N, CA, C and O atoms as a DFTB+ gen file, in Angstrom:
536 C
 N C O
     1  1      54.631     137.996      78.534
     2  2      53.937     137.026      79.317
     3  2      54.883     136.472      80.371
     4  3      55.988     136.032      80.054
     5  1      54.460     136.494      81.588
     6  2      55.293     135.996      82.690
     7  2      54.612     134.788      83.330
     8  3      53.395     134.616      83.260
     9  1      55.433     133.974      83.945
    10  2      54.928     132.766      84.599
    11  2      54.648     133.102      86.058
    12  3      55.482     133.680      86.755
    13  1      53.478     132.733      86.489
    14  2      53.097     132.993      87.873
    15  2      53.542     131.846      88.757
    16  3      53.956     130.794      88.270
    17  1      53.454     132.056      90.040
    18  2      53.829     131.020      91.012
    19  2      52.920     129.798      90.866
    20  3      53.390     128.673      91.038
    21  1      51.677     129.976      90.564
    22  2      50.743     128.858      90.375
    23  2      51.142     128.040      89.147
    24  3      51.041     126.813      89.150
    25  1      51.600     128.736      88.088
    26  2      52.058     128.017      86.893
    27  2      53.301     127.175      87.207
    28  3      53.413     126.029      86.772
    29  1      54.217     127.752      87.958
    30  2      55.429     127.007      88.333
    31  2      55.068     125.762      89.148
    32  3      55.630     124.687      88.938
    33  1      54.132     125.918      90.069
    34  2      53.697     124.792      90.891
    35  2      53.057     123.705      90.028
    36  3      53.342     122.521      90.211
    37  1      52.211     124.093      89.106
    38  2      51.543     123.154      88.217
    39  2      52.556     122.438      87.331
    40  3      52.450     121.228      87.129
    41  1      53.529     123.164      86.804
    42  2      54.550     122.561      85.936
    43  2      55.416     121.583      86.731
    44  3      55.733     120.505      86.230
    45  1      55.802     121.936      87.952
    46  2      56.646     121.036      88.750
    47  2      55.905     119.769      89.141
    48  3      56.528     118.715      89.264
    49  1      54.595     119.838      89.340
    50  2      53.820     118.633      89.627
    51  2      53.683     117.764      88.375
    52  3      53.693     116.535      88.448
    53  1      53.558     118.420      87.248
    54  2      53.359     117.686      85.999
    55  2      54.662     117.028      85.535
    56  3      54.636     115.917      85.007
    57  1      55.789     117.695      85.723
    58  2      57.098     117.186      85.295
    59  2      58.037     117.129      86.506
    60  3      58.899     117.995      86.655
    61  1      57.884     116.142      87.352
    62  2      58.743     116.077      88.541
    63  2      60.176     115.708      88.147
    64  3      60.408     115.049      87.133
    65  1      61.117     116.143      88.962
    66  2      62.521     115.791      88.727
    67  2      62.729     114.329      89.092
    68  3      62.193     113.833      90.083
    69  1      63.523     113.650      88.265
    70  2      63.805     112.246      88.528
    71  2      65.029     112.168      89.437
    72  3      66.093     112.698      89.117
    73  1      64.858     111.510      90.552
    74  2      65.950     111.356      91.508
    75  2      66.044     109.891      91.910
    76  3      65.047     109.173      91.988
    77  1      67.280     109.477      92.160
    78  2      67.491     108.118      92.644
    79  2      67.353     108.116      94.150
    80  3      67.788     109.039      94.840
    81  1      66.745     107.070      94.636
    82  2      66.560     106.976      96.082
    83  2      67.909     106.690      96.741
    84  3      68.818     106.188      96.080
    85  1      68.053     106.999      98.028
    86  2      69.312     106.710      98.728
    87  2      69.674     105.222      98.712
    88  3      70.854     104.875      98.680
    89  1      68.672     104.347      98.734
    90  2      68.957     102.908      98.692
    91  2      69.584     102.507      97.356
    92  3      70.525     101.714      97.320
    93  1      69.061     103.054      96.264
    94  2      69.610     102.744      94.940
    95  2      71.031     103.298      94.831
    96  3      71.911     102.628      94.292
    97  1      71.263     104.497      95.328
    98  2      72.603     105.068      95.311
    99  2      73.572     104.231      96.139
   100  3      74.722     104.047      95.742
   101  1      73.122     103.722      97.284
   102  2      73.977     102.879      98.119
   103  2      74.334     101.580      97.401
   104  3      75.485     101.145      97.439
   105  1      73.351     100.959      96.747
   106  2      73.614      99.719      96.010
   107  2      74.584      99.977      94.861
   108  3      75.506      99.191      94.645
   109  1      74.389     101.060      94.126
   110  2      75.301     101.403      93.035
   111  2      76.714     101.650      93.567
   112  3      77.693     101.238      92.945
   113  1      76.818     102.311      94.697
   114  2      78.132     102.551      95.296
   115  2      78.838     101.257      95.665
   116  3      80.037     101.107      95.430
   117  1      78.089     100.319      96.247
   118  2      78.671      99.027      96.618
   119  2      79.116      98.260      95.377
   120  3      80.188      97.653      95.380
   121  1      78.317      98.277      94.326
   122  2      78.675      97.581      93.084
   123  2      79.935      98.192      92.473
   124  3      80.828      97.463      92.039
   125  1      80.014      99.508      92.435
   126  2      81.193     100.179      91.871
   127  2      82.435      99.841      92.691
   128  3      83.486      99.548      92.122
   129  1      82.331      99.877      94.010
   130  2      83.479      99.528      94.860
   131  2      83.898      98.076      94.670
   132  3      85.090      97.768      94.660
   133  1      82.920      97.182      94.518
   134  2      83.243      95.774      94.288
   135  2      83.959      95.589      92.950
   136  3      84.918      94.822      92.867
   137  1      83.513      96.270      91.919
   138  2      84.180      96.183      90.614
   139  2      85.596      96.735      90.671
   140  3      86.512      96.152      90.089
   141  1      85.782      97.838      91.356
   142  2      87.129      98.409      91.486
   143  2      88.032      97.437      92.244
   144  3      89.184      97.232      91.861
   145  1      87.521      96.848      93.302
   146  2      88.297      95.861      94.054
   147  2      88.661      94.657      93.210
   148  3      89.785      94.160      93.286
   149  1      87.726      94.186      92.408
   150  2      87.991      93.043      91.531
   151  2      89.073      93.379      90.510
   152  3      89.967      92.566      90.275
   153  1      89.010      94.552      89.904
   154  2      90.013      94.954      88.910
   155  2      91.389      95.050      89.560
   156  3      92.375      94.607      88.971
   157  1      91.475      95.610      90.743
   158  2      92.759      95.707      91.442
   159  2      93.285      94.314      91.775
   160  3      94.479      94.055      91.617
   161  1      92.425      93.421      92.228
   162  2      92.845      92.059      92.550
   163  2      93.366      91.331      91.307
   164  3      94.424      90.704      91.358
   165  1      92.637      91.409      90.198
   166  2      93.069      90.743      88.968
   167  2      94.382      91.335      88.474
   168  3      95.281      90.599      88.066
   169  1      94.497      92.647      88.508
   170  2      95.723      93.294      88.038
   171  2      96.921      92.898      88.891
   172  3      98.007      92.677      88.355
   173  1      96.751      92.804      90.186
   174  2      97.888      92.465      91.046
   175  2      98.299      91.001      90.894
   176  3      99.482      90.683      91.024
   177  1      97.361      90.116      90.625
   178  2      97.707      88.706      90.471
   179  2      98.223      88.383      89.069
   180  3      99.033      87.469      88.915
   181  1      97.780      89.100      88.061
   182  2      98.218      88.834      86.690
   183  2      99.448      89.632      86.289
   184  3     100.102      89.296      85.302
   185  1      99.771      90.670      87.024
   186  2     100.897      91.526      86.645
   187  2     102.235      90.826      86.864
   188  3     103.186      91.073      86.122
   189  1     102.322      89.975      87.847
   190  2     103.569      89.300      88.174
   191  2     103.357      87.787      88.242
   192  3     103.246      87.228      89.333
   193  1     103.300      87.121      87.085
   194  2     103.090      85.672      87.115
   195  2     104.314      84.963      87.694
   196  3     105.427      85.486      87.652
   197  1     104.091      83.779      88.229
   198  2     105.176      83.016      88.841
   199  2     106.217      82.577      87.817
   200  3     107.404      82.498      88.137
   201  1     105.789      82.294      86.603
   202  2     106.686      81.833      85.544
   203  2     106.264      82.487      84.234
   204  3     105.075      82.555      83.925
   205  1     107.230      82.962      83.472
   206  2     106.946      83.470      82.128
   207  2     107.882      82.783      81.137
   208  3     109.001      82.404      81.482
   209  1     107.412      82.632      79.918
   210  2     108.224      81.994      78.894
   211  2     108.075      82.706      77.569
   212  3     107.047      83.322      77.289
   213  1     109.109      82.617      76.758
   214  2     109.070      83.219      75.423
   215  2     109.915      82.380      74.471
   216  3     110.851      81.694      74.883
   217  1     109.567      82.449      73.205
   218  2     110.341      81.788      72.166
   219  2     111.320      82.817      71.611
   220  3     110.910      83.850      71.081
   221  1     112.615      82.529      71.735
   222  2     113.618      83.461      71.213
   223  2     113.887      83.217      69.730
   224  3     113.908      84.156      68.935
   225  1     114.092      81.959      69.364
   226  2     114.325      81.620      67.953
   227  2     113.602      80.311      67.654
   228  3     113.360      79.490      68.539
   229  1     113.269      80.148      66.385
   230  2     112.727      78.851      65.975
   231  2     113.099      78.598      64.527
   232  3     113.400      79.519      63.767
   233  1     113.070      77.313      64.164
   234  2     113.395      76.912      62.800
   235  2     112.448      75.790      62.394
   236  3     112.107      74.915      63.190
   237  1     112.035      75.844      61.130
   238  2     111.210      74.776      60.563
   239  2     112.186      73.755      59.986
   240  3     112.770      73.985      58.927
   241  1     112.364      72.639      60.669
   242  2     113.336      71.631      60.260
   243  2     112.803      70.834      59.073
   244  3     113.528      70.580      58.111
   245  1     111.535      70.442      59.148
   246  2     110.921      69.673      58.068
   247  2     109.418      69.880      58.136
   248  3     108.932      70.683      58.932
   249  1     108.683      69.157      57.302
   250  2     107.226      69.243      57.334
   251  2     106.652      68.677      58.635
   252  3     105.492      68.924      58.965
   253  1     107.468      67.920      59.370
   254  2     106.972      67.272      60.585
   255  2     107.755      67.637      61.844
   256  3     107.624      66.958      62.862
   257  1     108.562      68.691      61.796
   258  2     109.338      69.049      62.982
   259  2     109.670      70.534      63.005
   260  3     110.015      71.136      61.988
   261  1     109.551      71.108      64.217
   262  2     109.927      72.497      64.472
   263  2     110.829      72.507      65.695
   264  3     110.511      71.887      66.709
   265  1     111.955      73.209      65.603
   266  2     112.818      73.366      66.764
   267  2     112.771      74.823      67.207
   268  3     112.534      75.727      66.406
   269  1     113.004      75.030      68.506
   270  2     112.934      76.386      69.039
   271  2     113.829      76.509      70.261
   272  3     114.260      75.517      70.850
   273  1     114.094      77.755      70.621
   274  2     114.801      78.062      71.853
   275  2     113.804      78.753      72.777
   276  3     113.329      79.851      72.488
   277  1     113.496      78.094      73.888
   278  2     112.541      78.606      74.867
   279  2     113.315      79.210      76.034
   280  3     114.188      78.558      76.608
   281  1     112.997      80.447      76.383
   282  2     113.598      81.093      77.548
   283  2     112.523      81.252      78.610
   284  3     111.464      81.827      78.357
   285  1     112.806      80.736      79.806
   286  2     111.859      80.752      80.906
   287  2     112.438      81.609      82.033
   288  3     113.604      81.472      82.402
   289  1     111.597      82.494      82.568
   290  2     112.011      83.325      83.699
   291  2     111.198      82.930      84.925
   292  3     109.967      82.904      84.895
   293  1     111.924      82.621      86.015
   294  2     111.287      82.255      87.277
   295  2     111.885      83.108      88.394
   296  3     113.106      83.152      88.544
   297  1     111.049      83.785      89.178
   298  2     111.602      84.534      90.314
   299  2     112.319      83.621      91.317
   300  3     113.311      84.017      91.929
   301  1     111.806      82.404      91.475
   302  2     112.439      81.419      92.349
   303  2     112.931      80.260      91.488
   304  3     112.154      79.363      91.160
   305  1     114.229      80.266      91.114
   306  2     114.720      79.227      90.201
   307  2     114.752      77.825      90.810
   308  3     114.909      76.847      90.080
   309  1     114.606      77.711      92.124
   310  2     114.629      76.381      92.732
   311  2     113.325      75.624      92.507
   312  3     113.213      74.452      92.869
   313  1     112.339      76.293      91.910
   314  2     111.048      75.669      91.616
   315  2     111.013      75.298      90.133
   316  3     111.356      76.114      89.277
   317  1     110.603      74.078      89.838
   318  2     110.471      73.648      88.451
   319  2     109.309      74.349      87.760
   320  3     108.440      74.930      88.410
   321  1     109.308      74.286      86.445
   322  2     108.253      74.939      85.670
   323  2     107.868      74.057      84.498
   324  3     108.577      73.114      84.145
   325  1     106.729      74.383      83.902
   326  2     106.325      73.707      82.674
   327  2     105.605      74.727      81.805
   328  3     104.836      75.554      82.295
   329  1     105.870      74.650      80.503
   330  2     105.277      75.567      79.534
   331  2     104.574      74.765      78.442
   332  3     105.033      73.699      78.034
   333  1     103.460      75.304      77.988
   334  2     102.691      74.661      76.924
   335  2     102.973      75.408      75.625
   336  3     102.674      76.596      75.507
   337  1     103.553      74.703      74.648
   338  2     103.921      75.294      73.361
   339  2     102.952      74.834      72.282
   340  3     102.478      73.698      72.292
   341  1     102.667      75.740      71.351
   342  2     101.750      75.459      70.247
   343  2     102.444      75.788      68.928
   344  3     103.069      76.840      68.791
   345  1     102.329      74.885      67.963
   346  2     102.825      75.129      66.605
   347  2     101.620      75.335      65.709
   348  3     100.672      74.551      65.737
   349  1     101.661      76.406      64.907
   350  2     100.561      76.705      63.985
   351  2     101.033      76.589      62.548
   352  3     102.196      76.837      62.230
   353  1     100.089      76.202      61.680
   354  2     100.351      76.134      60.245
   355  2     100.024      77.486      59.620
   356  3      99.563      78.403      60.299
   357  1     100.266      77.592      58.333
   358  2      99.960      78.818      57.603
   359  2      98.477      79.156      57.674
   360  3      98.106      80.329      57.626
   361  1      97.621      78.134      57.788
   362  2      96.168      78.325      57.873
   363  2      95.698      78.570      59.303
   364  3      94.494      78.563      59.557
   365  1      96.622      78.788      60.248
   366  2      96.346      79.027      61.674
   367  2      95.823      77.790      62.402
   368  3      95.367      77.897      63.541
   369  1      95.880      76.631      61.773
   370  2      95.514      75.387      62.449
   371  2      96.618      75.009      63.429
   372  3      97.795      75.264      63.176
   373  1      96.233      74.399      64.548
   374  2      97.230      73.836      65.451
   375  2      97.714      72.527      64.849
   376  3      96.933      71.602      64.627
   377  1      98.995      72.465      64.592
   378  2      99.542      71.252      63.992
   379  2     100.486      70.528      64.936
   380  3     100.995      69.456      64.609
   381  1     100.719      71.107      66.102
   382  2     101.553      70.460      67.103
   383  2     101.443      71.199      68.417
   384  3     101.276      72.419      68.446
   385  1     101.537      70.452      69.505
   386  2     101.508      71.073      70.825
   387  2     102.197      70.133      71.795
   388  3     102.204      68.916      71.611
   389  1     102.782      70.727      72.840
   390  2     103.500      69.907      73.800
   391  2     103.751      70.697      75.080
   392  3     103.932      71.914      75.054
   393  1     103.758      69.969      76.210
   394  2     104.187      70.539      77.486
   395  2     105.697      70.324      77.570
   396  3     106.190      69.234      77.283
   397  1     106.422      71.359      77.962
   398  2     107.868      71.275      78.134
   399  2     108.168      71.472      79.608
   400  3     107.794      72.488      80.193
   401  1     108.842      70.500      80.210
   402  2     109.198      70.557      81.629
   403  2     110.564      71.226      81.780
   404  3     111.497      70.910      81.042
   405  1     110.678      72.137      82.723
   406  2     111.938      72.812      83.018
   407  2     112.302      72.443      84.454
   408  3     111.555      72.744      85.385
   409  1     113.422      71.807      84.626
   410  2     113.845      71.338      85.940
   411  2     114.273      72.520      86.815
   412  3     114.668      73.565      86.297
   413  1     114.195      72.357      88.130
   414  2     114.695      73.406      89.014
   415  2     116.178      73.657      88.756
   416  3     116.925      72.743      88.405
   417  1     116.583      74.884      88.934
   418  2     117.975      75.228      88.679
   419  2     118.446      76.331      89.600
   420  3     117.874      76.569      90.664
   421  1     119.511      77.007      89.164
   422  2     120.079      78.079      89.983
   423  2     119.971      79.437      89.309
   424  3     120.246      80.461      89.935
   425  1     119.576      79.462      88.043
   426  2     119.488      80.709      87.285
   427  2     118.042      81.170      87.174
   428  3     117.130      80.361      87.008
   429  1     117.848      82.467      87.267
   430  2     116.504      83.047      87.110
   431  2     116.002      82.880      85.668
   432  3     114.829      82.578      85.450
   433  1     116.892      83.075      84.689
   434  2     116.574      82.854      83.273
   435  2     117.164      81.520      82.840
   436  3     118.352      81.268      83.041
   437  1     116.343      80.673      82.252
   438  2     116.779      79.365      81.781
   439  2     116.424      79.245      80.309
   440  3     115.286      79.492      79.910
   441  1     117.407      78.864      79.507
   442  2     117.182      78.662      78.070
   443  2     117.177      77.168      77.790
   444  3     118.089      76.440      78.180
   445  1     116.114      76.724      77.097
   446  2     115.917      75.302      76.837
   447  2     115.679      75.100      75.343
   448  3     114.790      75.732      74.772
   449  1     116.465      74.220      74.696
   450  2     116.156      73.883      73.302
   451  2     115.001      72.879      73.275
   452  3     114.981      71.924      74.051
   453  1     114.050      73.101      72.383
   454  2     112.906      72.188      72.274
   455  2     112.714      71.781      70.821
   456  3     113.064      72.513      69.895
   457  1     112.150      70.597      70.649
   458  2     111.817      70.081      69.324
   459  2     110.404      69.528      69.399
   460  3     110.095      68.706      70.261
   461  1     109.548      69.981      68.495
   462  2     108.155      69.534      68.487
   463  2     107.852      68.844      67.166
   464  3     108.215      69.324      66.092
   465  1     107.177      67.704      67.273
   466  2     106.714      66.975      66.097
   467  2     105.379      67.557      65.663
   468  3     104.555      67.913      66.506
   469  1     105.159      67.656      64.378
   470  2     103.911      68.185      63.831
   471  2     103.356      67.193      62.821
   472  3     104.091      66.358      62.293
   473  1     102.057      67.286      62.553
   474  2     101.460      66.416      61.543
   475  2     101.307      67.131      60.205
   476  3     100.858      66.536      59.226
   477  1     101.682      68.409      60.164
   478  2     101.611      69.229      58.960
   479  2     102.690      70.298      59.113
   480  3     103.126      70.566      60.232
   481  1     103.124      70.902      58.036
   482  2     104.193      71.904      58.102
   483  2     103.769      73.087      58.980
   484  3     102.748      73.727      58.731
   485  1     104.559      73.355      59.989
   486  2     104.304      74.484      60.876
   487  2     104.980      75.747      60.375
   488  3     105.990      75.681      59.674
   489  1     104.430      76.890      60.730
   490  2     105.036      78.164      60.336
   491  2     105.328      79.075      61.520
   492  3     106.068      80.049      61.378
   493  1     104.763      78.777      62.683
   494  2     104.995      79.608      63.866
   495  2     104.861      78.760      65.118
   496  3     104.122      77.776      65.153
   497  1     105.592      79.163      66.140
   498  2     105.501      78.476      67.434
   499  2     105.338      79.547      68.509
   500  3     106.012      80.577      68.480
   501  1     104.444      79.294      69.449
   502  2     104.174      80.267      70.513
   503  2     104.093      79.556      71.866
   504  3     103.854      78.351      71.948
   505  1     104.299      80.338      72.909
   506  2     104.127      79.852      74.273
   507  2     102.694      80.205      74.673
   508  3     102.337      81.381      74.740
   509  1     101.882      79.193      74.938
   510  2     100.508      79.430      75.338
   511  2     100.428      79.803      76.818
   512  3      99.741      80.755      77.189
   513  1     101.132      79.047      77.656
   514  2     101.115      79.348      79.095
   515  2     102.309      78.687      79.757
   516  3     102.866      77.712      79.253
   517  1     102.691      79.247      80.907
   518  2     103.740      78.669      81.741
   519  2     103.261      78.699      83.188
   520  3     102.654      79.673      83.635
   521  1     103.542      77.621      83.910
   522  2     103.167      77.525      85.322
   523  2     104.285      76.844      86.085
   524  3     105.210      76.282      85.498
   525  1     104.184      76.905      87.400
   526  2     105.130      76.158      88.215
   527  2     104.773      74.688      88.155
   528  3     103.597      74.326      88.102
   529  1     105.773      73.857      88.162
   530  2     105.545      72.411      88.107
   531  2     105.129      71.923      89.483
   532  3     105.748      72.269      90.490
   533  1     104.089      71.127      89.519
   534  2     103.620      70.608      90.796
   535  2     103.737      69.111      90.844
   536  3     103.386      68.497      91.851
């Protein structure tokens, strides 16, 4: 059994191919380009923050105090910085937090000893964020 030209015509009318219109393709292209641009913009701004901070060492002094050594890196050391530190308990509750101000200096890397008071025994300290001081 072979398919005739009339059968092919009837089948193509009954089951047309689905195609996107040029307008829909143009809109999709613009959306994709906008998303790519947004990702590149976010990556370029977040890849090199103005100030970064890390905790090098810390010690649990008592149930109400944690000491740490904070190292801050600034591309421009003449600009002051501030970092927000968080102390967590064993249950992951925040038991202490504080902004630490770093004065302008001459070194790109600055090490600062910090002491944070807590209302419950802390087990970990982290740097939540660092920004330039304004």
